[in-house]
DRENSEKOL-95822 format. One line per 2 residues: number of its first residue (from 1); their letters; for each residue y, x, z of C-alpha. Coordinates in nm, 2 decimals, m for minus. Example, Ala and Ser with C-alpha at 12.3 -4.5 7.8 and 13.67 -1.06 7.14 Angstrom:
! DRENSEKOL-95822
1	AS	m0.45/1.23/0.78; m0.11/1.37/0.71
! end
This chain:
! DRENSEKOL-95822
1	XX	0.08/2.13/1.01; m0.22/2.03/1.21
3	XX	m0.41/1.76/1.03; m0.64/1.68/1.32
5	XX	m0.37/1.49/1.52; m0.46/1.16/1.68
7	XX	m0.43/0.82/1.51; m0.08/0.76/1.65
9	XX	0.04/1.08/1.49; m0.13/0.99/1.17
11	XX	0.05/0.66/1.17; 0.37/0.85/1.15
13	XX	0.25/1.08/0.88; 0.29/1.07/0.50
15	XX	0.03/0.80/0.49; 0.28/0.57/0.64
17	XX	0.47/0.61/0.31; 0.21/0.38/0.16
19	XX	0.15/0.14/0.44; 0.39/m0.13/0.31
21	XX	0.43/m0.15/m0.07; 0.69/m0.38/m0.22
23	XX	0.55/m0.69/m0.40; 0.56/m0.73/m0.78
25	XX	0.55/m0.38/m0.95; 0.83/m0.30/m1.18
27	XX	0.97/m0.65/m1.15; 1.01/m0.59/m0.78
29	XX	1.23/m0.28/m0.83; 1.55/m0.47/m0.81
31	XX	1.82/m0.48/m0.55; 1.72/m0.83/m0.45
33	XX	1.37/m0.72/m0.37; 1.49/m0.48/m0.10
35	XX	1.51/m0.76/0.15; 1.18/m0.92/0.03
37	XX	0.88/m0.89/0.26; 0.64/m0.61/0.19
39	XX	0.26/m0.62/0.14; 0.11/m0.52/0.47
41	XX	m0.13/m0.23/0.44; m0.34/m0.05/0.70
43	XX	m0.27/0.31/0.78; m0.41/0.53/0.50
45	XX	m0.63/0.77/0.69; m0.95/0.94/0.60
47	XX	m1.22/1.12/0.79; m1.19/1.48/0.89
49	XX	m1.36/1.60/0.57; m1.12/1.42/0.34
51	XX	m0.79/1.53/0.50; m0.87/1.89/0.59
53	XX	m0.69/2.15/0.38; m0.89/2.33/0.11
55	XX	m0.94/2.70/0.12; m0.69/2.91/m0.09
57	XX	m0.96/2.98/m0.35; m1.03/2.65/m0.50
59	XX	m1.37/2.58/m0.64; m1.36/2.24/m0.82
61	XX	m1.65/2.00/m0.81; m1.61/1.92/m1.18
63	XX	m1.43/2.08/m1.48; m1.32/1.85/m1.76
65	XX	m1.26/2.07/m2.07; m1.01/2.01/m2.34
67	XX	m1.25/1.97/m2.63; m1.21/1.70/m2.90
69	XX	m1.45/1.46/m2.74; m1.25/1.46/m2.41
71	XX	m0.91/1.39/m2.57; m0.71/1.08/m2.64
73	XX	m0.41/1.09/m2.86; m0.12/0.90/m2.72
75	XX	m0.24/0.59/m2.53; m0.40/0.44/m2.23
77	XX	m0.61/0.12/m2.20; m0.87/m0.05/m1.99
79	XX	m1.11/m0.04/m2.29; m1.08/0.34/m2.34
81	XX	m1.42/0.48/m2.25; m1.42/0.74/m1.97
83	XX	m1.51/1.10/m2.07; m1.62/1.20/m1.72
85	XX	m1.71/1.04/m1.39; m1.63/1.18/m1.04
87	XX	m1.66/1.07/m0.68; m1.40/0.97/m0.43
89	XX	m1.29/1.29/m0.26; m1.39/1.53/m0.55
91	XX	m1.18/1.82/m0.66; m1.15/1.81/m1.04
93	XX	m1.01/2.07/m1.28; m0.88/1.91/m1.59
95	XX	m0.78/2.13/m1.89; m0.50/2.02/m2.11
97	XX	m0.33/2.15/m2.42; 0.02/2.14/m2.58
99	XX	0.03/2.06/m2.95; 0.41/2.09/m2.97
101	XX	0.52/2.24/m3.30; 0.17/2.22/m3.45
103	XX	0.09/2.03/m3.77; m0.23/1.83/m3.80
105	XX	m0.25/1.93/m4.17; m0.22/2.30/m4.11
107	XX	m0.25/2.38/m3.73; m0.31/2.75/m3.79
109	XX	0.04/2.79/m3.95; 0.22/2.76/m3.61
111	XX	0.04/3.06/m3.47; 0.08/3.27/m3.78
113	XX	0.45/3.18/m3.82; 0.53/3.27/m3.46
115	XX	0.31/3.59/m3.44; 0.08/3.43/m3.19
117	XX	m0.29/3.53/m3.18; m0.55/3.27/m3.28
119	XX	m0.74/3.33/m2.96; m0.98/3.10/m2.78
121	XX	m0.69/2.88/m2.66; m0.54/2.85/m3.00
123	XX	m0.88/2.77/m3.16; m0.92/2.49/m2.90
125	XX	m0.59/2.34/m3.01; m0.68/2.38/m3.38
127	XX	m1.01/2.20/m3.32; m0.84/1.92/m3.14
129	XX	m0.58/1.87/m3.41; m0.85/1.86/m3.68
131	XX	m1.09/1.63/m3.50; m0.90/1.40/m3.27
133	XX	m0.76/1.09/m3.44; m0.45/0.88/m3.34
135	XX	m0.49/0.53/m3.21; m0.59/0.31/m3.51
137	XX	m0.32/0.04/m3.46; m0.04/0.30/m3.48
139	XX	0.04/0.36/m3.12; 0.17/0.72/m3.08
141	XX	0.22/0.95/m2.79; 0.09/1.27/m2.63
143	XX	m0.23/1.46/m2.67; m0.41/1.38/m2.34
145	XX	m0.73/1.47/m2.16; m0.94/1.18/m2.02
147	XX	m0.98/0.93/m1.90; m1.17/1.02/m1.58
149	XX	m1.35/0.75/m1.39; m1.32/0.78/m1.01
151	XX	m1.62/0.60/m0.85; m1.52/0.35/m0.59
153	XX	m1.17/0.29/m0.72; m1.11/m0.08/m0.78
155	XX	m0.81/m0.30/m0.86; m0.60/m0.34/m0.55
157	XX	m0.67/0.02/m0.43; m0.44/0.32/m0.44
159	XX	m0.54/0.66/m0.58; m0.40/0.96/m0.41
161	XX	m0.37/1.26/m0.64; m0.33/1.59/m0.45
163	XX	m0.21/1.85/m0.69; m0.39/2.17/m0.57
165	XX	m0.31/2.40/m0.85; m0.15/2.41/m1.20
167	XX	m0.25/2.74/m1.37; m0.10/2.83/m1.71
169	XX	m0.35/2.84/m1.99; m0.15/3.04/m2.24
171	XX	0.13/3.30/m2.27; 0.38/3.08/m2.44
173	XX	0.54/2.74/m2.44; 0.75/2.54/m2.69
175	XX	1.08/2.36/m2.68; 1.24/2.18/m2.97
177	XX	1.56/2.00/m3.08; 1.58/1.76/m3.37
179	XX	1.81/1.51/m3.53; 1.79/1.17/m3.35
181	XX	1.61/1.32/m3.05; 1.72/1.39/m2.69
183	XX	2.01/1.27/m2.49; 2.28/1.32/m2.76
185	XX	2.08/1.22/m3.07; 2.37/1.18/m3.31
187	XX	2.51/1.53/m3.23; 2.20/1.72/m3.34
189	XX	2.22/1.81/m3.71; 1.91/2.03/m3.76
191	XX	1.56/2.08/m3.63; 1.48/2.40/m3.45
193	XX	1.17/2.51/m3.25; 1.20/2.77/m2.97
195	XX	0.89/2.96/m2.86; 0.92/3.07/m2.50
197	XX	0.72/3.37/m2.41; 0.61/3.41/m2.05
199	XX	0.66/3.71/m1.83; 0.40/3.63/m1.56
201	XX	0.51/3.92/m1.34; 0.86/3.78/m1.32
203	XX	0.73/3.43/m1.34; 0.99/3.35/m1.61
205	XX	1.00/3.22/m1.97; 1.23/3.34/m2.25
207	XX	1.29/3.27/m2.62; 1.57/3.54/m2.65
209	XX	1.70/3.84/m2.47; 1.93/3.74/m2.18
211	XX	1.77/3.41/m2.10; 1.51/3.38/m1.83
213	XX	1.39/3.04/m1.72; 1.19/3.03/m1.39
215	XX	0.83/2.90/m1.45; 0.77/2.58/m1.24
217	XX	0.46/2.42/m1.40; 0.40/2.04/m1.36
219	XX	0.22/1.76/m1.54; 0.46/1.54/m1.74
221	XX	0.19/1.27/m1.77; m0.04/1.15/m1.49
223	XX	m0.15/0.79/m1.53; m0.41/0.54/m1.45
225	XX	m0.50/0.26/m1.70; m0.27/m0.04/m1.71
227	XX	m0.43/m0.38/m1.64; m0.66/m0.52/m1.91
229	XX	m0.41/m0.79/m2.01; m0.16/m0.52/m2.13
231	XX	m0.40/m0.39/m2.39; m0.35/m0.03/m2.51
233	XX	m0.01/0.11/m2.45; 0.17/0.43/m2.57
235	XX	0.19/0.73/m2.33; 0.56/0.78/m2.41
237	XX	0.73/0.53/m2.17; 0.63/0.56/m1.80
239	XX	0.54/0.24/m1.60; 0.42/0.12/m1.27
241	XX	0.08/0.28/m1.33; 0.24/0.63/m1.37
243	XX	0.23/0.80/m1.71; 0.52/1.00/m1.86
245	XX	0.72/1.03/m1.54; 0.85/1.38/m1.62
247	XX	0.94/1.45/m1.25; 0.99/1.82/m1.22
249	XX	0.91/1.82/m0.85; 0.54/1.73/m0.90
251	XX	0.44/2.09/m0.88; 0.15/2.26/m0.70
253	XX	0.12/2.13/m0.34; 0.26/1.78/m0.40
255	XX	0.11/1.44/m0.42; 0.12/1.14/m0.65
257	XX	0.02/0.79/m0.55; m0.09/0.55/m0.82
259	XX	m0.19/0.18/m0.81; m0.54/0.11/m0.94
261	XX	m0.56/m0.17/m1.20; m0.91/m0.13/m1.35
263	XX	m1.25/m0.03/m1.21; m1.26/0.35/m1.19
265	XX	m0.89/0.38/m1.23; m0.93/0.58/m1.55
267	XX	m0.71/0.88/m1.48; m0.55/1.05/m1.79
269	XX	m0.32/1.36/m1.79; m0.13/1.59/m2.02
271	XX	0.22/1.65/m2.16; 0.23/1.96/m1.94
273	XX	0.55/2.16/m1.88; 0.60/2.51/m1.76
275	XX	0.97/2.44/m1.69; 1.21/2.15/m1.72
277	XX	1.56/2.06/m1.61; 1.62/1.71/m1.47
279	XX	1.69/1.48/m1.76; 1.47/1.67/m2.02
281	XX	1.78/1.63/m2.24; 1.66/1.79/m2.56
283	XX	1.37/1.54/m2.57; 1.11/1.79/m2.45
285	XX	1.07/2.05/m2.18; 0.89/2.39/m2.22
287	XX	0.58/2.21/m2.35; 0.28/2.40/m2.22
289	XX	m0.10/2.41/m2.18; m0.20/2.39/m1.82
291	XX	m0.50/2.30/m1.60; m0.46/2.04/m1.34
293	XX	m0.67/2.10/m1.03; m0.65/1.79/m0.82
295	XX	m0.83/1.61/m0.54; m0.88/1.24/m0.59
297	XX	m0.88/1.02/m0.28; m0.93/0.64/m0.31
299	XX	m0.76/0.43/m0.04; m0.95/0.10/m0.04
301	XX	m0.74/m0.22/m0.03; m0.41/m0.04/m0.01
303	XX	m0.22/m0.24/m0.27; 0.05/m0.01/m0.40
305	XX	0.25/m0.18/m0.67; 0.48/0.11/m0.79
307	XX	0.40/0.47/m0.83; 0.53/0.70/m0.55
309	XX	0.52/1.07/m0.47; 0.56/1.32/m0.19
311	XX	0.62/1.69/m0.13; 0.59/1.89/0.19
313	XX	0.96/1.83/0.25; 1.05/1.50/0.07
315	XX	0.93/1.15/m0.01; 1.01/1.05/m0.37
317	XX	1.09/0.70/m0.46; 1.10/0.61/m0.83
319	XX	1.30/0.37/m1.04; 1.22/0.29/m1.41
321	XX	1.40/0.08/m1.67; 1.51/0.11/m2.04
323	XX	1.86/0.09/m1.90; 1.96/0.40/m1.70
325	XX	2.20/0.19/m1.47; 1.91/m0.04/m1.39
327	XX	1.67/0.25/m1.34; 1.92/0.39/m1.08
329	XX	1.94/0.05/m0.91; 1.56/0.03/m0.90
331	XX	1.54/0.38/m0.75; 1.80/0.28/m0.49
333	XX	1.61/m0.04/m0.41; 1.28/0.15/m0.37
335	XX	1.46/0.40/m0.14; 1.62/0.15/0.08
337	XX	1.30/m0.05/0.10; 1.11/0.26/0.20
339	XX	1.36/0.37/0.47; 1.38/0.02/0.61
341	XX	1.02/m0.09/0.60; 0.83/0.24/0.65
343	XX	1.07/0.42/0.89; 1.20/0.12/1.09
345	XX	1.57/0.09/1.01; 1.78/m0.21/0.93
347	XX	1.88/m0.27/0.57; 2.24/m0.16/0.63
349	XX	2.13/0.15/0.82; 1.89/0.23/0.53
351	XX	2.16/0.20/0.27; 2.39/0.42/0.47
353	XX	2.12/0.68/0.50; 2.05/0.66/0.13
355	XX	2.42/0.71/0.06; 2.47/1.01/0.29
357	XX	2.13/1.19/0.29; 1.94/1.11/m0.02
359	XX	1.98/1.28/m0.37; 1.92/1.06/m0.67
361	XX	1.82/1.26/m0.98; 1.77/1.16/m1.34
363	XX	1.41/1.24/m1.42; 1.44/1.20/m1.79
365	XX	1.66/1.01/m2.04; 1.43/1.04/m2.35
367	XX	1.11/0.84/m2.29; 1.22/0.48/m2.39
369	XX	1.18/0.38/m2.03; 1.42/0.60/m1.84
371	XX	1.36/0.74/m1.49; 1.56/0.81/m1.18
373	XX	1.39/0.95/m0.87; 1.52/0.97/m0.51
375	XX	1.46/1.28/m0.30; 1.43/1.16/0.06
377	XX	1.44/1.46/0.29; 1.19/1.43/0.58
379	XX	1.42/1.67/0.78; 1.70/1.41/0.83
381	XX	1.47/1.19/1.04; 1.48/1.42/1.35
383	XX	1.29/1.19/1.58; 1.00/1.14/1.34
385	XX	0.71/1.37/1.28; 0.55/1.38/0.94
387	XX	0.22/1.56/0.88; 0.11/1.68/0.54
389	XX	m0.21/1.81/0.38; m0.09/2.14/0.24
! end
């Protein structure tokens, strides 16, 4: 779509999705909060340079490589020193790795046992496993790259993350099942690891003949730091600042909006997936090594309290809670709140629209804090025009 429309059209665009954020973060994601007043925000608009689409061949302003000194094993925190600094509006390529199935004590064994070459990518993982240490207090989670400091981002701002590309960095991915894991933990009696080889011509992954899973790469974890008072937290459960959302729709060409809680935001990413079904029911997806190529845009004073997302065709409202029923209620509350306050309908009209036109999907049931996301189609609002950057 034309991104040089006038201000009135911009008001109706995706930026309106952020113009009124519900108060109170996760606590606000309740049915009672749907009728609460929203925090008033100005239209999120940028100058022509910031909203123009990028050329098809993306040349990043910065590359953050997945070397041991750029990795953090399993946690976020306001006191975690940034490994890189970028400017508002920069395009950044962030390399990540998957350590699924790989032992810290003998990381080479995984590659030998599965007849995989110890190439440059494998050597990178081996070096990381040998030199990156877990969080000293015992917090455990994913192997992540970051954090990246975005200049100009301050508490009370919103960071827009435009996902420009997600290239695969290897020719394989890993899925596992294990006793006590996944959505039916008591039913699993043995551990087994499945190595999915990629057919990049077909754009599929397979661990045995007769099974072909379409490749749809996305980042499982995209997070900013939590507020300082939360200290260091594990990357396993998602929260209002993002994290392990595991939403399969956040592929190339989509957008994530994250609330900024600390100076610089401190963006961290990893837990990449080359494919995943809604629910992530074995406990993991096809765990992969990807590069995230993203444009970071800071929206000053736009106080978003709960992570949101957008695709060219849908708005995505997110509900989180350790209880799946409550996560569903929270997703519904976010959806009704958005349709009512952003699009100008009454509460009852918004609830009716949510019931008849919105799909609620289980993001994942395996990350302690469970997720439900609502896919709100732009197409059902026939008298509204939504512009988008891609």
